C-alpha positions as CSV (number, residue, x, y, z in Angstrom):
1,X,-8.8,-49.5,-56.7
2,X,-9.9,-53.1,-57.8
3,X,-9.9,-55.6,-55.0
4,X,-10.4,-59.4,-55.1
5,X,-12.1,-61.8,-52.8
6,X,-10.0,-63.7,-50.3
7,X,-11.0,-67.4,-50.3
8,X,-10.9,-69.7,-47.4
9,X,-8.8,-72.9,-47.6
10,X,-11.4,-74.8,-49.5
11,X,-11.0,-72.5,-52.4
12,X,-7.3,-73.0,-52.6
13,X,-8.0,-76.7,-53.4
14,X,-9.7,-75.8,-56.7
15,X,-8.0,-75.2,-60.0
16,X,-10.4,-73.3,-62.3
17,X,-11.4,-75.3,-65.4
18,X,-9.4,-78.4,-64.4
19,X,-10.6,-81.9,-63.3
20,X,-10.8,-82.6,-59.6
21,X,-13.2,-85.7,-59.3
22,X,-14.6,-88.4,-61.6
23,X,-17.8,-87.3,-63.3
24,X,-18.6,-90.8,-64.6
25,X,-19.6,-92.2,-68.0
26,X,-21.9,-89.8,-69.9
27,X,-25.5,-90.4,-69.5
28,X,-27.2,-92.4,-72.3
29,X,-24.0,-94.2,-73.3
30,X,-24.8,-97.7,-74.5
31,X,-22.6,-100.4,-73.1
32,X,-22.8,-103.5,-75.4
33,X,-21.4,-106.9,-74.5
34,X,-21.1,-110.2,-76.6
35,X,-19.8,-113.5,-75.2
36,X,-17.7,-116.0,-77.1
37,X,-17.2,-119.7,-76.7
38,X,-14.7,-122.3,-78.0
39,X,-15.2,-126.1,-77.9
40,X,-15.0,-129.5,-79.8
41,X,-18.2,-131.2,-80.7
42,X,-18.8,-134.9,-80.7
43,X,-17.7,-135.3,-84.2
44,X,-14.4,-133.9,-83.2
45,X,-14.9,-130.6,-84.9
46,X,-13.3,-127.6,-83.1
47,X,-15.4,-124.4,-82.8
48,X,-13.5,-121.2,-81.9
49,X,-15.1,-117.9,-80.6
50,X,-18.6,-118.6,-81.3
51,X,-20.5,-115.3,-80.5
52,X,-23.4,-115.2,-78.2
53,X,-26.3,-112.8,-78.6
54,X,-25.4,-109.1,-77.8
55,X,-26.7,-107.5,-74.6
56,X,-26.9,-103.7,-74.2
57,X,-26.7,-101.5,-71.0
58,X,-27.6,-97.9,-71.2
59,X,-25.8,-95.6,-68.6
60,X,-28.3,-93.7,-66.5
61,X,-28.3,-90.0,-66.0
62,X,-26.8,-88.7,-62.8
63,X,-27.2,-84.9,-62.3
64,X,-24.8,-83.5,-59.7
65,X,-23.0,-80.1,-59.2
66,X,-21.4,-77.9,-56.5
67,X,-20.8,-74.2,-55.9
68,X,-17.6,-73.4,-54.0
69,X,-16.2,-72.1,-51.8
70,X,-18.8,-73.0,-49.1
71,X,-19.6,-71.3,-45.9
72,X,-19.4,-73.1,-42.6
73,X,-22.8,-74.5,-42.8
74,X,-24.3,-77.4,-44.8
75,X,-26.6,-77.5,-47.8
76,X,-30.0,-76.5,-46.5
77,X,-28.5,-74.8,-43.4
78,X,-26.1,-72.1,-44.6
79,X,-24.1,-70.1,-42.0
80,X,-23.9,-66.4,-42.7
81,X,-21.4,-65.8,-39.9
82,X,-18.9,-68.4,-41.1
83,X,-18.4,-67.1,-44.6
84,X,-16.5,-69.0,-47.2
85,X,-14.7,-65.8,-48.4
86,X,-14.4,-62.2,-47.2
87,X,-13.8,-59.0,-49.1
88,X,-10.2,-58.0,-48.4
89,X,-9.8,-54.7,-46.4
90,X,-13.4,-54.0,-46.0
91,X,-15.6,-51.8,-48.2
92,X,-17.0,-48.3,-47.9
93,X,-20.6,-47.3,-48.3
94,X,-21.4,-47.2,-52.0
95,X,-18.6,-49.5,-53.0
96,X,-19.1,-52.4,-55.4
97,X,-17.5,-55.7,-54.4
98,X,-17.2,-59.0,-56.2
99,X,-16.6,-62.7,-55.1
100,X,-15.4,-65.5,-57.3
101,X,-17.2,-68.8,-57.3
102,X,-16.6,-72.1,-59.1
103,X,-19.7,-74.0,-60.3
104,X,-18.7,-77.6,-61.0
105,X,-20.7,-80.2,-62.9
106,X,-19.8,-83.3,-61.0
107,X,-22.5,-85.5,-62.8
108,X,-22.5,-87.3,-66.0
109,X,-24.8,-85.1,-68.0
110,X,-24.7,-81.5,-69.2
111,X,-26.3,-79.0,-66.7
112,X,-27.7,-75.5,-66.5
113,X,-27.5,-74.0,-63.0
114,X,-29.9,-71.3,-62.1
115,X,-28.5,-68.7,-59.7
116,X,-30.5,-66.8,-57.0
117,X,-29.3,-64.8,-54.0
118,X,-30.0,-64.8,-50.3
119,X,-29.1,-61.8,-48.2
120,X,-28.0,-61.9,-44.6
121,X,-30.8,-61.7,-42.1
122,X,-29.5,-58.4,-40.7
123,X,-28.5,-56.5,-43.8
124,X,-29.3,-56.4,-47.5
125,X,-27.0,-55.8,-50.4
126,X,-28.1,-54.1,-53.6
127,X,-27.7,-54.5,-57.4
128,X,-26.6,-58.2,-57.3
129,X,-25.3,-59.4,-60.7
130,X,-23.4,-62.5,-61.9
131,X,-20.7,-62.6,-64.6
132,X,-19.1,-65.5,-66.4
133,X,-15.3,-65.4,-66.3
134,X,-13.5,-65.2,-69.6
135,X,-16.0,-67.3,-71.6
136,X,-14.7,-69.4,-74.4
137,X,-11.2,-68.1,-73.8
138,X,-12.1,-64.6,-74.7
139,X,-10.3,-61.4,-73.9
140,X,-9.5,-60.5,-70.3
141,X,-7.8,-62.2,-67.4
142,X,-8.8,-65.5,-66.1
143,X,-9.9,-65.3,-62.4
144,X,-10.2,-61.6,-62.4
145,X,-13.4,-59.6,-63.0
146,X,-12.8,-57.4,-66.0
147,X,-14.3,-56.2,-69.2
148,X,-13.8,-59.6,-70.8
149,X,-16.4,-61.2,-68.6
150,X,-20.0,-61.7,-69.6
151,X,-23.1,-60.7,-67.7
152,X,-25.2,-63.9,-67.1
153,X,-28.8,-63.9,-68.3
154,X,-31.6,-66.4,-68.4
155,X,-30.8,-68.9,-71.1
156,X,-33.2,-71.7,-70.1
157,X,-36.4,-69.6,-69.9
158,X,-37.0,-70.2,-66.2
159,X,-37.1,-66.5,-65.3
160,X,-33.8,-66.8,-63.4
161,X,-30.3,-66.1,-64.6
162,X,-28.2,-69.1,-65.0
163,X,-24.7,-70.3,-65.9
164,X,-25.5,-71.6,-69.3
165,X,-24.7,-75.2,-70.2
166,X,-21.9,-76.7,-68.2
167,X,-20.8,-79.9,-70.1
168,X,-20.0,-83.0,-68.3
169,X,-16.6,-84.6,-68.6
170,X,-16.4,-88.4,-68.8
171,X,-12.7,-88.1,-67.7
172,X,-13.5,-86.0,-64.7
173,X,-15.4,-82.8,-64.1
174,X,-16.3,-79.6,-66.0
175,X,-16.6,-76.2,-64.3
176,X,-17.1,-72.5,-64.9
177,X,-16.0,-69.5,-62.9
178,X,-18.6,-66.9,-62.1
179,X,-18.4,-63.6,-60.2
180,X,-21.1,-62.5,-57.8
181,X,-21.1,-58.6,-57.8
182,X,-23.1,-56.4,-55.4
183,X,-23.1,-52.8,-54.1
184,X,-22.9,-51.8,-50.4
185,X,-25.7,-49.5,-49.5
186,X,-24.8,-45.8,-48.9
187,X,-26.2,-46.0,-45.4
188,X,-23.8,-48.7,-44.3
189,X,-22.0,-48.0,-41.0
190,X,-18.5,-48.9,-39.9
191,X,-18.0,-52.6,-38.8
192,X,-21.4,-53.5,-40.2
193,X,-21.5,-56.9,-41.9
194,X,-23.0,-57.4,-45.4
195,X,-23.0,-60.6,-47.4
196,X,-24.8,-62.6,-50.1
197,X,-25.3,-66.3,-50.7
198,X,-25.5,-67.6,-54.3
199,X,-28.0,-70.4,-54.4
200,X,-27.8,-72.9,-57.3
201,X,-30.4,-75.2,-58.8
202,X,-29.6,-77.6,-61.6
203,X,-31.5,-78.3,-64.7
204,X,-30.7,-81.3,-67.0
205,X,-32.0,-83.5,-69.9
206,X,-32.7,-87.0,-68.5
207,X,-32.1,-88.4,-72.0
208,X,-29.3,-86.2,-73.3
209,X,-28.2,-86.2,-76.9
210,X,-24.5,-86.7,-76.6
211,X,-24.0,-86.3,-80.3
212,X,-25.9,-83.1,-80.7
213,X,-26.1,-81.3,-77.2
214,X,-28.1,-78.5,-78.7
215,X,-31.0,-80.9,-78.9
216,X,-31.1,-81.3,-75.1
217,X,-34.1,-79.9,-73.2
218,X,-33.1,-78.9,-69.6
219,X,-35.6,-79.5,-66.9
220,X,-35.4,-79.1,-63.1
221,X,-33.5,-81.8,-61.3
222,X,-36.2,-81.9,-58.6
223,X,-34.8,-82.9,-55.2
224,X,-31.6,-83.9,-56.7
225,X,-29.2,-81.0,-57.4
226,X,-29.2,-77.8,-55.2
227,X,-26.4,-75.9,-53.5
228,X,-27.1,-73.0,-51.0
229,X,-24.3,-72.8,-48.4
230,X,-22.1,-70.2,-50.1
231,X,-22.3,-67.1,-48.0
232,X,-19.6,-64.5,-48.5
233,X,-19.0,-61.5,-46.2
234,X,-18.0,-57.8,-46.5
235,X,-17.2,-55.9,-43.3
236,X,-17.8,-52.2,-43.7
237,X,-14.6,-50.2,-43.5
238,X,-13.9,-48.2,-40.3
239,X,-12.1,-45.0,-41.2
240,X,-9.2,-43.8,-39.1
241,X,-7.5,-40.5,-39.4
242,X,-5.9,-37.8,-37.3
243,X,-5.3,-34.1,-37.9
244,X,-2.9,-31.8,-36.0
245,X,-0.5,-29.0,-36.3
246,X,1.8,-28.6,-39.3
247,X,3.7,-31.9,-39.9
248,X,2.3,-33.4,-36.6
249,X,-1.0,-34.9,-37.6
250,X,-1.1,-37.1,-34.5
251,X,-0.3,-34.3,-32.1
252,X,2.7,-34.2,-29.9
253,X,3.9,-31.1,-31.8
254,X,6.7,-28.8,-31.0
255,X,8.7,-26.0,-32.7
256,X,7.7,-22.9,-34.6
257,X,7.2,-21.6,-38.1
258,X,6.1,-18.3,-39.6
259,X,3.3,-17.4,-41.9
260,X,3.3,-14.9,-44.8
261,X,2.8,-12.0,-42.5
262,X,5.9,-13.0,-40.5
263,X,3.7,-14.1,-37.6
264,X,5.4,-16.7,-35.5
265,X,3.2,-19.8,-34.9
266,X,4.2,-22.1,-32.0
267,X,3.2,-25.8,-32.0
268,X,2.6,-27.6,-28.8
269,X,0.8,-30.9,-28.4
270,X,-2.3,-30.8,-30.6
271,X,-2.5,-27.0,-30.6
272,X,-0.7,-24.3,-32.5
273,X,-0.7,-20.7,-31.4
274,X,-0.1,-17.5,-33.3
275,X,0.9,-14.2,-31.7
276,X,0.6,-11.5,-34.4
277,X,1.8,-8.0,-34.2
278,X,-0.6,-5.2,-33.5
279,X,-2.6,-4.3,-36.6
280,X,-2.3,-7.7,-38.2
281,X,-5.6,-8.9,-39.5
282,X,-4.7,-12.2,-41.2
283,X,-3.0,-15.3,-39.8
284,X,-2.4,-18.5,-41.8
285,X,-2.0,-21.8,-40.0
286,X,-0.8,-25.0,-41.6
287,X,-2.6,-28.2,-40.5
288,X,-1.7,-31.8,-41.5
289,X,-4.0,-34.8,-41.7
290,X,-3.0,-38.5,-41.9
291,X,-5.1,-41.4,-43.2
292,X,-4.6,-44.2,-40.7
293,X,-7.1,-46.4,-42.4
294,X,-6.4,-49.4,-44.5
295,X,-8.1,-48.0,-47.6
296,X,-7.6,-44.9,-49.7
297,X,-10.0,-42.4,-48.4
298,X,-11.2,-38.8,-48.8
299,X,-11.9,-36.3,-46.1
300,X,-14.1,-33.3,-45.6
301,X,-12.3,-30.5,-43.7
302,X,-14.7,-28.8,-41.3
303,X,-14.1,-25.1,-41.2
304,X,-14.6,-23.2,-38.0
305,X,-16.9,-20.2,-37.7
306,X,-15.2,-17.2,-36.2
307,X,-17.2,-14.0,-35.5
308,X,-15.9,-11.1,-37.6
309,X,-13.6,-13.2,-39.7
310,X,-13.5,-15.2,-42.9
311,X,-11.9,-18.6,-42.9
312,X,-10.4,-20.0,-46.1
313,X,-8.9,-23.5,-46.6
314,X,-6.4,-24.1,-49.4
315,X,-4.0,-26.9,-50.2
316,X,-0.5,-26.7,-48.8
317,X,0.4,-29.8,-50.7
318,X,1.4,-29.2,-54.3
319,X,-0.7,-30.7,-57.1
320,X,-3.8,-31.3,-55.0
321,X,-7.2,-29.7,-55.7
322,X,-9.9,-29.4,-53.1
323,X,-13.6,-29.9,-54.0
324,X,-16.9,-29.2,-52.3
325,X,-19.3,-31.7,-53.8
326,X,-22.1,-31.1,-51.3
327,X,-21.7,-27.3,-51.4
328,X,-21.7,-27.0,-47.6
329,X,-18.7,-24.7,-47.6
330,X,-16.4,-27.4,-46.2
331,X,-13.7,-28.4,-48.7
332,X,-12.9,-32.0,-49.4
333,X,-9.6,-33.7,-50.3
334,X,-9.9,-37.0,-52.1
335,X,-7.7,-40.1,-52.6
336,X,-5.5,-39.9,-49.6
337,X,-3.7,-43.2,-49.6
338,X,-3.5,-45.4,-46.6
339,X,-0.9,-43.9,-44.3
340,X,-0.8,-40.9,-46.6
341,X,-0.7,-37.3,-45.3
342,X,-2.1,-34.0,-46.6
343,X,-1.3,-30.5,-45.4
344,X,-3.6,-27.6,-45.8
345,X,-3.7,-23.9,-45.0
346,X,-6.2,-22.4,-42.7
347,X,-6.3,-18.6,-43.4
348,X,-8.2,-16.5,-40.9
349,X,-8.9,-12.9,-42.0
350,X,-10.7,-10.2,-40.0
351,X,-12.5,-7.5,-42.0
352,X,-12.4,-5.1,-39.1
353,X,-10.3,-4.7,-36.0
354,X,-9.6,-8.1,-34.5
355,X,-10.7,-8.5,-30.9
356,X,-8.0,-8.4,-28.2
357,X,-7.3,-11.7,-26.5
358,X,-7.2,-15.3,-27.5
359,X,-9.4,-16.5,-30.5
360,X,-9.5,-20.3,-30.5
361,X,-10.9,-22.3,-33.4
362,X,-11.3,-26.0,-34.0
363,X,-10.5,-27.8,-37.3
364,X,-12.2,-31.2,-37.8
365,X,-11.9,-33.9,-40.5
366,X,-14.7,-36.2,-41.5
367,X,-14.1,-39.3,-43.6
368,X,-15.9,-39.6,-46.9
369,X,-15.6,-43.3,-46.5
370,X,-18.4,-43.7,-44.1
371,X,-22.0,-42.7,-43.9
372,X,-22.0,-40.8,-40.6
373,X,-21.1,-37.2,-39.9
374,X,-19.0,-37.8,-36.9
375,X,-15.6,-36.2,-37.2
376,X,-12.6,-38.5,-37.1
377,X,-10.4,-36.0,-35.2
378,X,-10.0,-32.4,-34.4
379,X,-7.1,-30.0,-33.7
380,X,-7.0,-26.4,-32.3
381,X,-5.6,-23.2,-33.7
382,X,-5.3,-20.2,-31.4
383,X,-4.6,-16.6,-32.3
384,X,-3.4,-14.5,-29.4
385,X,-4.3,-11.0,-30.6
386,X,-2.5,-8.3,-28.5
387,X,-4.4,-5.8,-26.5
388,X,-3.9,-3.3,-23.7
389,X,-6.3,-1.3,-21.5
390,X,-4.6,1.7,-20.0
391,X,-6.0,4.6,-18.1
392,X,-7.9,5.5,-15.0
393,X,-8.9,2.7,-12.6
394,X,-12.1,0.9,-13.6
395,X,-13.2,-2.0,-11.4
396,X,-15.5,-3.3,-14.2
397,X,-12.8,-4.2,-16.7
398,X,-9.4,-5.7,-16.9
399,X,-7.0,-2.8,-16.8
400,X,-7.7,0.9,-16.8
401,X,-10.0,2.9,-19.0
402,X,-9.2,6.0,-21.0
403,X,-12.1,7.9,-19.4
404,X,-14.0,10.4,-21.4
405,X,-14.2,12.6,-18.4
406,X,-10.9,14.2,-17.4
407,X,-9.8,13.1,-14.0
408,X,-7.1,15.1,-12.2
409,X,-6.1,16.3,-8.8
410,X,-9.2,17.3,-6.9
411,X,-7.7,20.6,-5.6
412,X,-5.2,23.0,-7.2
413,X,-1.6,22.3,-6.2
414,X,1.2,24.7,-5.7
415,X,4.2,25.0,-7.9
416,X,7.0,22.7,-6.8
417,X,4.6,20.0,-5.5
418,X,3.9,16.5,-7.0
419,X,0.6,15.4,-8.4
420,X,-0.3,11.7,-8.2
421,X,-2.8,9.9,-10.4
422,X,-3.9,6.3,-9.9
423,X,-3.6,4.3,-13.2
424,X,-4.0,0.8,-14.4
425,X,-2.5,-1.3,-17.2
426,X,-4.4,-4.5,-18.3
427,X,-3.1,-7.1,-20.7
428,X,-6.3,-7.8,-22.7
429,X,-4.3,-9.9,-25.2
430,X,-4.1,-13.6,-25.4
431,X,-0.5,-14.0,-24.4
432,X,1.9,-12.6,-21.7
433,X,3.0,-9.1,-22.7
434,X,5.2,-6.3,-21.4
435,X,4.2,-2.6,-21.9
436,X,6.4,0.5,-22.1
437,X,4.9,3.5,-20.3
438,X,5.5,7.1,-21.3
439,X,3.8,10.4,-20.7
440,X,4.5,14.1,-20.6
441,X,2.7,17.3,-19.9
442,X,3.5,20.8,-21.1
443,X,3.5,23.3,-18.2
444,X,3.7,27.0,-18.9
445,X,6.1,28.9,-16.8
446,X,5.9,32.4,-15.4
447,X,8.5,33.6,-17.9
448,X,6.2,32.7,-20.7
449,X,8.0,29.6,-21.8
450,X,6.6,26.0,-21.7
451,X,8.4,23.2,-19.9
452,X,7.8,19.6,-20.9
453,X,7.5,17.5,-17.7
454,X,7.9,13.7,-17.9
455,X,5.4,11.6,-16.1
456,X,7.0,9.1,-13.6
457,X,5.3,5.8,-12.9
458,X,5.3,3.7,-9.7
459,X,4.0,0.3,-8.9
460,X,1.0,0.7,-6.6
461,X,2.0,-2.1,-4.2
462,X,-1.3,-2.4,-2.4
463,X,-3.5,-1.2,-5.2
464,X,-5.2,1.5,-3.0
465,X,-4.7,4.2,-5.6
466,X,-2.7,6.4,-3.2
467,X,1.0,7.0,-3.4
468,X,2.9,5.7,-0.4
469,X,6.6,6.7,-0.3
470,X,8.8,3.7,0.4
471,X,6.1,1.3,-0.5
472,X,5.3,2.2,-4.0
473,X,8.4,1.7,-6.1
474,X,9.3,3.4,-9.4
475,X,9.0,1.3,-12.6
476,X,12.3,0.5,-14.4
477,X,13.2,-0.7,-17.9
478,X,13.0,-4.5,-17.3
479,X,13.4,-5.7,-20.9
480,X,16.9,-4.2,-21.4
481,X,16.0,-2.7,-24.7
482,X,17.4,0.6,-26.0
483,X,14.3,2.8,-25.7
484,X,15.1,3.8,-22.1
485,X,11.4,3.7,-21.3
486,X,10.1,2.1,-18.1
487,X,7.8,-0.8,-18.4
488,X,5.4,-3.0,-16.5
489,X,7.4,-6.2,-16.7
490,X,5.6,-9.2,-18.0
491,X,1.8,-9.2,-17.4
492,X,0.0,-12.5,-17.9
493,X,-2.9,-12.6,-20.3
494,X,-6.1,-11.3,-18.7
495,X,-4.2,-9.7,-15.8
496,X,-3.6,-6.1,-14.8
497,X,-1.1,-3.9,-12.9
498,X,-2.1,-1.0,-10.7
499,X,0.1,2.1,-11.0
500,X,0.6,5.6,-9.7
501,X,1.5,8.3,-12.2
502,X,3.4,11.2,-10.8
503,X,4.0,14.7,-12.2
504,X,6.4,17.2,-10.4
505,X,5.1,20.7,-10.9
506,X,7.9,23.3,-11.8
507,X,8.5,25.8,-9.1
508,X,7.7,28.7,-11.5
509,X,4.7,27.1,-13.1
510,X,1.9,29.4,-14.2
511,X,-1.5,29.1,-12.7
512,X,-3.8,27.0,-14.9
513,X,-5.2,23.6,-15.8
514,X,-2.9,21.3,-17.9
515,X,-3.9,18.1,-19.7
516,X,-1.6,15.1,-19.9
517,X,-2.2,14.6,-23.6
518,X,0.1,11.7,-24.5
519,X,0.3,9.1,-21.8
520,X,0.7,5.8,-23.5
521,X,1.1,2.1,-22.7
522,X,2.8,0.2,-25.7
523,X,3.6,-3.5,-26.0
524,X,7.3,-4.2,-26.4
525,X,6.4,-7.4,-28.2
526,X,3.5,-6.8,-30.5
527,X,3.2,-3.0,-30.6
528,X,-0.3,-2.9,-29.2
529,X,-0.9,0.5,-27.5
530,X,-3.4,2.7,-25.9
531,X,-3.3,6.3,-24.8
532,X,-4.9,8.1,-21.9
533,X,-5.1,11.7,-23.2
534,X,-7.4,13.5,-20.8
535,X,-6.1,13.4,-17.3
536,X,-5.6,17.0,-16.0
537,X,-3.9,18.8,-13.2
538,X,-4.5,22.3,-11.9
539,X,-1.7,24.6,-10.6
540,X,-3.0,27.0,-8.0
541,X,-2.4,30.7,-7.8
542,X,0.6,32.2,-5.9
543,X,1.6,35.9,-5.4
544,X,-0.3,38.9,-6.6
545,X,-0.2,42.1,-8.6
546,X,1.9,44.9,-7.1
547,X,1.4,48.6,-7.8
548,X,3.7,51.4,-6.9
549,X,4.4,55.1,-7.6
550,X,7.9,56.5,-7.2
551,X,10.2,59.2,-8.2
552,X,12.6,56.5,-9.4
553,X,12.1,54.2,-12.3
554,X,14.2,51.5,-10.6
555,X,13.5,52.1,-7.0
556,X,9.9,52.1,-5.8
557,X,10.9,53.3,-2.4
558,X,11.8,56.8,-3.5
559,X,8.5,58.5,-2.6
560,X,9.6,62.1,-1.7
561,X,11.2,64.7,-3.8
562,X,12.0,68.5,-3.9
563,X,11.3,70.7,-6.9
564,X,11.6,74.4,-7.6
565,X,8.9,76.4,-9.4
566,X,9.0,75.8,-13.1
567,X,10.8,72.6,-12.6
568,X,9.6,69.3,-14.0
569,X,8.6,66.4,-11.7
570,X,8.6,62.9,-13.1
571,X,6.5,60.1,-11.5
572,X,7.0,56.4,-12.3
573,X,3.9,54.3,-11.8
574,X,4.7,50.6,-12.0
575,X,2.2,47.7,-12.1
576,X,4.0,44.3,-11.9
577,X,2.4,40.9,-12.0
578,X,4.2,39.0,-9.2
579,X,1.8,36.1,-9.3
580,X,1.8,32.9,-11.4
581,X,-1.5,33.8,-13.1
582,X,-2.5,36.3,-15.8
583,X,-3.9,39.6,-14.8
584,X,-6.7,40.9,-17.0
585,X,-8.0,44.3,-18.0
586,X,-5.2,46.2,-16.1
587,X,-5.1,50.0,-16.4
588,X,-3.2,52.8,-14.6
589,X,-5.1,56.0,-13.8
590,X,-3.5,59.3,-12.8
591,X,-4.3,63.0,-12.9
592,X,-2.4,66.3,-12.8
593,X,-1.7,67.3,-9.2
594,X,-2.7,70.7,-7.9
595,X,-0.1,73.5,-8.3
596,X,1.3,71.7,-11.4
597,X,0.8,71.7,-15.1
598,X,0.6,68.5,-17.2
599,X,3.6,67.9,-19.4
600,X,3.4,64.3,-20.7
601,X,2.5,60.7,-20.1
602,X,4.1,57.5,-21.5
603,X,3.2,53.9,-21.0
604,X,5.8,51.0,-21.5
605,X,5.6,47.2,-21.1
606,X,8.5,45.1,-19.8
607,X,8.9,41.3,-19.9
608,X,9.6,39.2,-16.8
609,X,13.3,39.5,-17.4
610,X,13.1,43.3,-17.7
611,X,13.3,43.6,-21.4
612,X,11.2,46.3,-22.9
613,X,8.5,45.0,-25.3
614,X,9.0,47.5,-28.1
615,X,6.1,46.3,-30.1
616,X,3.7,46.4,-27.2
617,X,0.5,48.4,-28.0
618,X,-0.2,50.9,-25.2
619,X,-3.5,52.8,-25.3
620,X,-4.6,56.0,-23.6
621,X,-8.0,57.3,-22.6
622,X,-8.9,60.8,-21.3
623,X,-12.7,60.0,-20.9
624,X,-12.5,57.2,-18.3
625,X,-12.2,54.4,-20.9
626,X,-15.0,55.3,-23.2
627,X,-12.5,55.8,-26.0
628,X,-8.9,54.8,-26.4
629,X,-6.0,56.1,-28.5
630,X,-2.5,54.8,-29.2
631,X,-1.4,58.5,-29.1
632,X,-0.6,59.9,-25.7
633,X,-2.4,63.1,-24.8
634,X,-0.5,66.4,-24.9
635,X,-2.7,68.2,-22.5
636,X,-4.8,66.9,-19.7
637,X,-7.7,68.5,-17.8
638,X,-8.8,65.4,-15.9
639,X,-7.7,61.8,-15.5
640,X,-5.7,59.7,-17.9
641,X,-6.0,56.0,-18.2
642,X,-3.1,53.9,-19.5
643,X,-3.4,50.2,-20.5
644,X,-1.6,47.5,-22.4
645,X,-3.6,46.0,-25.3
646,X,-2.1,42.6,-25.4
647,X,-4.5,41.4,-28.0
648,X,-3.6,44.3,-30.3
649,X,-7.1,45.8,-30.7
650,X,-8.0,49.4,-29.9
651,X,-9.5,49.0,-26.5
652,X,-8.7,47.6,-23.1
653,X,-10.8,44.7,-21.9
654,X,-10.7,41.3,-20.2
655,X,-9.0,39.9,-23.2
656,X,-5.9,42.0,-22.5
657,X,-3.6,40.3,-20.0
658,X,-0.5,40.9,-18.1
659,X,1.4,37.6,-17.9
660,X,3.3,36.5,-14.8
661,X,6.4,38.7,-14.4
662,X,5.4,41.3,-16.9
663,X,5.1,44.9,-15.7
664,X,3.6,48.1,-17.0
665,X,5.5,51.3,-16.3
666,X,3.8,54.7,-16.8
667,X,6.0,57.8,-16.8
668,X,3.9,60.8,-15.8
669,X,5.6,64.3,-16.0
670,X,4.2,67.6,-14.6
671,X,5.8,71.1,-14.1
672,X,5.6,72.9,-10.8
673,X,3.7,76.2,-11.1
């Protein structure tokens, strides 16, 4: 934007190119005078207007000029700190400024005024030039530096640029308007003062040719015509700008908005905070800057460096293009008007999994209108990534840890008892959060079925890791949602809650070790979750394997019988698993009693509820288990072994099991001799 010098009051008294004081009769003018007399001589003759001899006076040359406006000093003692005019609004490093001066010929002879420049004692300007304003009524605007003005050169061969001939005016004064133009150094700093003093020295012809001025020869008016008290001043512009949350460049922000990923961003003061859902890797903030300076200015936006993430800055204001002229990765916005605002997007994208917790970043703005690298203002953007640590107690971290080593009850517990596990839930995210808790374990029952048992969670009131009835209270659903899951209640960022997990063992649970494979803490706000899948519990053994021989298939107490010769006698040999554990490699062995003859043998398998397993594979051996056959022997000279091949192969081994409640019944028939 073109700016014009502001003149002190002396300048306002001047009208360019108009008379303001008497310049006097032109030098070299001949003033001739003749006297006349009238009289009557002694003869009575009257004489009228008798001319005397002519006398001639030649007007002397007076060389005089001035350059205005003046500073507060005098000729010979200029005052750089009391300038005659000041550049309006200040200037930025690298700016070119111009000041308008009037050079007036107040003498009576044509002059040529040489122009030199004196800098301030504390700063130096560069590229000083002088222009003649609108010479000879040419193109351009009078009083304004523009293309119609002419660059001054050395016209009188003194080696110094000059004004050219300024004619005298017998009726007053003659003047020209010149512009002093200079450039502010790029290293200039805010509030620094720059200035230049145009010094004038007059040259004239002591015997000017008023008829043909081109014949004049201009020489220095030694000791007669100088002017050097004309300091101007340029104060270097001091940028002023602020940056803050969207639409609040000066801070004091409030309210919320959402980005493209539907993340809510909350503004507060000079900070805005995003709380993305779990799995979100990109958040876009909107920041707004305002140019509080008096000049149009540009600003470099200083990007933050965030580990594991890329930061991209784009215009949020339509029709604006960002540049990066110094290729430092920080974009620049140009031509922000005084009191103008500009909004821009700050997009933070993680290439991998974002870290749990608060990620704070600072955005700065640096004026392009000064030479330093000090930012004008900063603002803060915060991402509260969600996070949860859930699992077994760990004193080294916030919250529990899903241990790689299964941790369960130290000793087997009996069916019908309760197993307790100390647990912890830590909020590793950057904002308060509430976590639902859930967990189940599949426990096999003695009837062969599996029961899913829910894990109950209690608040460990004193954090000692031991369940204390009446002190440790069960968790409830505090957030009144519809999932019916208990939760931790709100946990502040960086804090943890100590819990007790409880599993009630079914009364008919089978012996064995069971893993809680799906315990989980899940945020009700962001969805962040963590599982602990390797806690175990062990159900101890109860009961045993019973083995009876009876004459009744249903009553094992019938152990005596009467039989006549040639009558058949039937024995029922029953092996029943009355424990809660599997029995392996079970066989029944019998032999033909004396005084009897073998008739038949039959093995059967029944489930815990008494149902015959018709597909059960029963094997027989008459050589003490060396070989096995699915066909019962028809004669017997020694022992017979009967076993249940639960794995379906053709032998009885440790892989063959009798599950809790199952029974093997062998019917052995002989005839009394």
